[in-house]
Structures are given as C-alpha cells and as structure tokens.
C-alpha positions in Angstrom: 132.2 25.5 162.3 132.1 28.0 159.5 134.4 27.8 156.5 136.0 30.8 154.9 134.6 32.4 151.6 131.6 31.2 149.7 131.6 27.8 148.1 131.9 27.1 144.4 128.2 26.3 143.5 127.4 25.3 140.0 124.7 27.3 138.3 123.1 26.9 134.9 120.6 25.1 132.8 120.5 21.7 131.3 118.6 21.3 128.0 117.6 17.8 126.8 115.3 16.3 124.3 115.1 14.9 120.7 116.4 16.3 117.4 117.6 14.0 114.6 120.1 11.2 114.0 123.6 12.7 114.8 122.2 16.3 114.6 124.3 19.2 115.9 122.2 21.0 118.5 123.3 24.6 119.0 122.5 26.8 122.0 122.9 30.6 121.6 123.0 33.0 124.5 121.9 36.7 124.1 125.5 37.8 124.7 126.6 35.9 121.6 128.0 32.8 123.3 127.5 29.6 121.4 127.6 26.0 122.7 127.0 22.8 120.7 126.5 19.1 121.2 125.8 16.2 118.9 122.7 14.1 119.3 123.0 10.3 119.4 121.8 7.9 116.7 118.2 8.0 118.1 118.3 11.8 118.1 118.6 12.3 121.9 120.7 15.2 123.1 121.6 16.8 126.4 123.7 19.9 127.0 124.6 21.9 130.2 125.1 25.7 129.9 126.7 27.4 132.9 124.8 30.7 133.8 123.5 32.5 136.9 121.3 35.4 135.6 118.4 36.1 133.3 119.2 34.8 129.9 117.4 34.3 126.6 118.5 30.9 125.2 117.8 30.0 121.5 118.2 26.5 120.3 118.3 24.9 116.9 119.3 21.6 115.4 121.2 21.0 112.1 120.7 17.6 110.5 123.5 15.7 108.9 122.7 17.2 105.4 123.1 20.7 106.9 119.4 21.6 107.0 118.5 23.7 110.1 115.4 23.4 112.2 113.2 26.3 113.3 114.4 28.3 116.3 113.2 27.5 119.8 113.5 30.3 122.4 113.7 29.8 126.2 113.7 33.0 128.3 115.0 31.8 131.7 115.9 33.2 135.1 118.7 31.3 136.7 120.0 31.6 140.3 123.4 31.0 141.8 123.8 27.4 143.0 120.7 26.1 141.2 120.6 24.0 138.0 117.4 24.4 136.0 116.4 21.4 133.9 114.5 22.1 130.6 113.6 18.7 129.2 111.2 17.2 126.7 112.4 19.5 123.8 111.5 18.2 120.4 112.5 19.9 117.2 110.2 19.7 114.2 111.5 17.9 111.1 113.7 19.7 108.6 112.7 20.0 104.9 114.0 20.9 101.5 113.1 20.4 97.8 115.2 19.6 94.8 113.5 22.5 92.8 112.3 26.0 93.4 110.0 25.9 90.4 108.3 22.9 88.8 106.6 22.6 85.5 103.1 21.3 86.0 103.3 17.5 85.8 107.0 17.3 86.4 108.3 15.5 89.5 109.3 17.2 92.7 111.4 15.6 95.4 110.9 16.6 99.0 113.4 15.4 101.7 114.4 16.1 105.3 115.3 14.7 108.6 113.2 13.6 111.6 113.4 11.2 114.4 114.1 7.7 113.2 111.0 5.6 112.2 108.5 8.3 112.7 105.4 9.3 110.7 106.0 12.7 109.0 103.5 14.8 107.2 104.5 17.2 104.3 101.9 20.0 104.0 101.5 22.1 100.8 99.9 25.5 101.6 98.4 27.2 98.6 95.5 27.3 96.2 95.6 23.5 95.9 96.7 22.6 99.4 97.5 18.9 100.1 99.1 16.7 102.7 101.3 13.7 102.2 102.2 11.3 105.0 105.3 9.1 105.0 107.6 7.2 107.4 111.2 8.2 108.0 113.8 5.4 107.8 115.9 4.1 110.7 118.3 7.0 110.3 115.5 9.6 110.4 115.7 10.4 106.7 112.4 10.9 104.8 111.9 11.7 101.1 109.1 11.6 98.6 108.9 12.2 94.9 105.5 13.3 93.6 104.2 14.6 90.3 103.4 18.3 90.5 99.8 17.9 89.4 98.6 21.0 91.3 97.0 24.2 90.2 99.7 26.6 89.0 100.8 29.1 91.6 102.9 29.7 94.7 103.1 27.1 97.4 104.7 26.9 100.9 105.8 23.5 102.1 106.3 22.5 105.7 107.0 19.2 107.5 105.6 18.1 110.9 105.1 15.0 112.9 101.6 13.7 112.5 99.5 15.1 115.4 102.0 17.9 116.2 101.4 21.6 115.4 105.1 22.5 115.4 106.4 22.7 111.8 109.6 22.9 109.9 111.0 26.0 108.3 109.0 27.0 105.2 110.2 26.1 101.7 108.6 28.0 98.8 108.0 26.6 95.3 106.2 27.7 92.2 104.2 25.3 90.0 103.9 26.7 86.5 105.5 26.6 83.0 109.2 25.9 83.9 111.3 23.7 86.1 114.2 25.3 87.9 116.5 23.3 90.1 117.4 24.5 93.6 121.0 25.7 93.5 121.8 25.8 97.3 122.2 22.4 98.8 120.7 23.1 102.2 117.8 25.0 103.8 119.5 27.4 106.2 
C-alpha cells in the first residue's frame, strides 16, 4: 500500500577528521550559515550539516589559543535523502611568533598547535631558509626558541607535519637591527 505525502528523508554532509586538542572546527556555507563543533582531546571531530543542493563548504579550525588554521574548501553536490560522508580531513598545524622583528642574534619563539605527540616542521622561507623539526606534547602544543642567527631580511614561517605538503598560515618576520614584540595575541 502507498502512504500519503513524501517521507522526511535526511539529506546533508558529514565532515570528520583531525584538528587539534579541543579545537573549535567551523563550517561555513556559501549562504553565510555557520556551524561549529569541538574536537576531542585527541583532535578528532565530526559534524553533520543538513543540506540538499550544491554547496561550497569552507572549514577551518581554531586552536585553544585562538590561532586559526588555513581554510579548506569542499564544493559538494548533495541530493535529497542522501548523506555524503567526507572523512579523513586533517588540518595543518597553527603557528605564531612572539616577535614581528628580531635583532640578529636575539631569540625568537615560535609556537602553535598540532595533533598530540606529532612531529612538526617549522620552515623559514627567505634568503637563509632553514627547517626545524620538533615534537608536539600530549596536548598538541609545540614551541621552540631559537637564536635569530640568520642573514638580515624578510622571512615567512610556516608549520607542517613532516612528510606533508599542507602548511599553516604564513607568519612574516624581519631579522635586522631591532626587536619588536608581536602585539596581537593570535594569528587570525
């Protein structure tokens, strides 16, 4: 026998993956709708977004210190009554520095968030490019303090997991004749 009227079929997309310890993962839809979820202590997250049409979803993660990840875009076609599963998402580490300018020889502190107990690589791009590898702690926090014994000039710093091409947002610093502390607390 046939029933009356169409059924109430759930449609949408489920995003899941890894961010950082207790990170807030935000999903933006092209119409301005925002949904959030909080990752667990290991950085795992999952969020369901109801939708049944073409949609551009943009995801980012904000670590417990307020630093934001790079944006991840997912153009997706969704159909009524079907749930699409997008899994295996992994955000690159976050990064920030304690200074925007460093007198040559002074110390620079670089910090950020990653997955807990993971190898992170901090990459200096510039005239005297270098890479530093370190291990994040059990809460996914990493930091390193180094002497700025580089050639004077502009540098761009990024963080990534070792063996991964996805990188954090860029942080710019200058090595020269003066040290200037970073005023803002986070890398937005």
